[in-house]
C-alpha positions as CSV (number, residue, x, y, z in Angstrom):
1,M,51.4,157.6,137.2
2,K,48.0,159.5,136.9
3,K,46.9,157.9,140.2
4,R,50.0,159.0,142.0
5,L,49.7,162.6,140.6
6,A,46.1,162.7,141.7
7,L,47.1,161.4,145.2
8,I,49.8,164.1,145.4
9,I,47.3,166.8,144.5
10,A,44.8,165.5,147.0
11,V,47.3,165.3,149.7
12,I,48.5,168.9,149.0
13,C,44.9,170.1,149.3
14,I,44.5,168.2,152.6
15,M,47.7,169.7,153.9
16,A,46.6,173.2,153.0
17,M,43.3,172.7,154.8
18,A,45.1,171.3,157.8
19,L,47.3,174.4,158.1
20,C,44.4,176.8,157.9
21,A,43.2,178.7,160.9
22,C,40.3,181.0,161.6
23,G,40.8,184.8,161.7
24,G,43.2,187.2,160.2
25,G,46.9,187.3,160.7
26,S,49.6,189.8,160.4
27,I,53.3,189.6,160.0
28,T,55.5,192.3,161.5
29,G,59.1,192.9,161.2
30,G,61.0,193.3,164.4
31,G,64.5,194.7,164.9
32,D,67.5,193.8,162.8
33,T,69.9,191.4,164.4
34,A,73.5,190.5,163.5
35,N,72.2,187.4,161.7
36,G,69.1,188.9,160.1
37,K,65.7,190.4,160.8
38,E,63.2,189.3,163.4
39,I,59.8,188.5,161.8
40,S,56.6,187.9,163.8
41,C,53.3,186.4,163.1
42,E,50.5,186.4,165.7
43,V,51.8,183.4,167.6
44,F,55.6,183.4,167.4
45,S,58.6,185.1,165.9
46,A,61.8,183.9,164.3
47,V,64.9,185.5,162.7
48,C,65.0,185.6,158.9
49,P,68.7,185.2,158.1
50,N,70.6,187.7,156.0
51,G,70.4,186.5,152.4
52,W,66.9,185.2,153.0
53,Q,63.5,186.9,152.6
54,N,60.2,186.5,154.4
55,L,57.3,185.4,152.2
56,P,54.0,186.2,153.9
57,Y,52.0,182.9,154.3
58,V,48.5,183.6,153.0
59,D,45.5,181.7,154.3
60,I,44.0,180.5,151.0
61,F,40.7,179.6,152.7
62,A,40.1,183.0,154.4
63,E,37.1,185.0,153.5
64,E,39.2,188.1,153.0
65,E,41.8,188.0,150.3
66,G,45.4,188.5,151.6
67,T,44.6,187.3,155.2
68,L,47.7,185.7,156.6
69,E,48.0,182.5,158.6
70,P,48.4,183.6,162.3
71,N,50.8,180.7,163.2
72,V,53.0,180.2,160.1
73,L,56.2,182.0,158.8
74,E,58.0,181.2,155.6
75,F,61.5,182.2,154.7
76,V,63.0,181.8,151.2
77,K,66.7,181.7,150.5
78,G,67.7,184.3,148.0
79,K,66.1,187.5,146.6
80,F,62.8,187.6,144.9
81,K,60.3,190.3,143.7
82,D,57.1,188.4,144.2
83,E,55.8,185.0,145.1
84,S,56.1,183.7,141.5
85,D,59.9,184.3,141.7
86,T,60.2,181.9,144.6
87,Y,59.6,178.6,142.7
88,G,62.8,176.7,142.5
89,M,64.2,178.4,145.6
90,A,65.0,176.7,148.9
91,N,62.6,177.6,151.7
92,V,61.6,176.9,155.3
93,V,58.0,176.9,156.5
94,I,57.6,177.0,160.2
95,T,54.2,176.2,161.8
96,C,53.3,176.5,165.5
97,A,50.3,174.1,165.8
98,E,48.3,173.1,168.8
99,P,50.2,170.7,171.1
100,D,47.9,167.7,170.3
101,V,47.6,168.4,166.5
102,W,46.9,165.4,164.3
103,Q,49.7,165.2,161.7
104,L,49.2,163.7,158.3
105,D,52.0,161.3,157.4
106,L,53.1,162.0,153.8
107,K,56.2,160.0,154.0
108,D,55.0,157.4,151.4
109,L,54.8,160.1,148.8
110,Y,58.6,160.6,148.7
111,D,61.4,158.7,147.1
112,N,64.8,158.0,148.8
113,V,63.3,158.7,152.3
114,E,65.7,159.0,155.2
115,D,64.7,159.3,158.8
116,V,66.4,162.3,160.6
117,T,66.7,163.3,164.2
118,F,68.7,166.3,165.4
119,D,68.9,168.8,168.3
120,A,68.6,172.5,167.8
121,G,67.2,175.4,169.8
122,G,67.0,173.3,172.9
123,L,64.6,170.9,171.2
124,T,64.8,167.5,169.6
125,W,63.5,167.4,166.0
126,E,62.3,164.2,164.3
127,G,61.1,163.5,160.8
128,Y,62.5,162.7,157.4
129,T,64.0,163.9,154.2
130,G,62.8,162.7,150.8
131,E,62.7,163.5,147.1
132,L,59.6,164.6,145.3
133,L,59.3,166.1,141.8
134,G,63.0,166.7,141.6
135,Y,63.3,168.5,145.0
136,T,64.8,167.3,148.3
137,N,62.4,168.1,151.1
138,L,62.6,168.0,154.9
139,Y,59.8,167.5,157.3
140,V,60.5,167.6,161.1
141,T,58.5,168.2,164.2
142,S,59.2,168.9,167.9
143,K,56.5,168.8,170.5
144,T,56.5,171.2,173.5
145,D,53.8,172.0,176.1
146,A,53.0,175.2,174.2
147,C,52.8,173.8,170.7
148,T,53.9,171.3,168.1
149,W,56.6,172.9,166.0
150,E,56.5,171.7,162.4
151,I,59.1,172.6,159.8
152,S,58.8,171.7,156.2
153,A,61.5,172.8,153.9
154,T,62.8,172.5,150.3
155,L,66.5,171.9,150.8
156,N,67.5,171.8,147.2
157,G,66.6,171.0,143.6
158,G,66.4,174.5,142.3
159,D,68.1,177.9,142.2
160,T,69.1,178.0,145.8
161,S,69.8,175.3,148.4
162,F,70.9,174.6,152.0
163,E,71.7,171.6,154.2
164,M,70.3,170.7,157.6
165,D,73.5,171.7,159.3
166,D,73.6,175.0,157.5
167,P,74.2,177.8,160.1
168,D,71.3,179.9,158.6
169,F,68.8,177.0,159.1
170,I,70.0,176.3,162.6
171,S,69.8,180.0,163.4
172,I,66.2,180.0,162.3
173,I,65.3,177.2,164.7
174,E,67.3,178.7,167.6
175,S,65.5,182.0,167.2
176,L,61.9,180.6,167.6
177,Q,60.1,182.5,170.3
178,M,56.5,182.1,171.4
179,K,54.6,185.4,172.0
């Protein structure tokens, strides 16, 4: 058990380093839509659905505290006051990585893994769901000429939840726009 926990911690650290990019970032709020509010980072925008909140995605390796990742957005289902309130809430983390990005396969860390493929936003998404530490997680990617979209999500296991066919989740994917 100790070896598995150490492996999980090591993999989480590797994932955090893989997501980091140089430079500062900023998140801006765009206009309200019927389904939510458009949120932008430096690279892309997406609509954060009504009933969800944007959680600024901080670059933990940046020299300046509070620097945001330029290519990542995170939306949390439900209301929260600060980041500490988000634990146990469903979330969606969207990354727009370089088209030829190397992806770390963490599938073996999960229990009850199921492969998934679905179409949304004019793209085909492939990946898996699995359980880890009492939460059901989703990891899917879709490659385009402009970038490799990566979505990691906590579907359930806490205070809020959603399914892959949830209209809010699909609307997030369908709203993705490169800048």
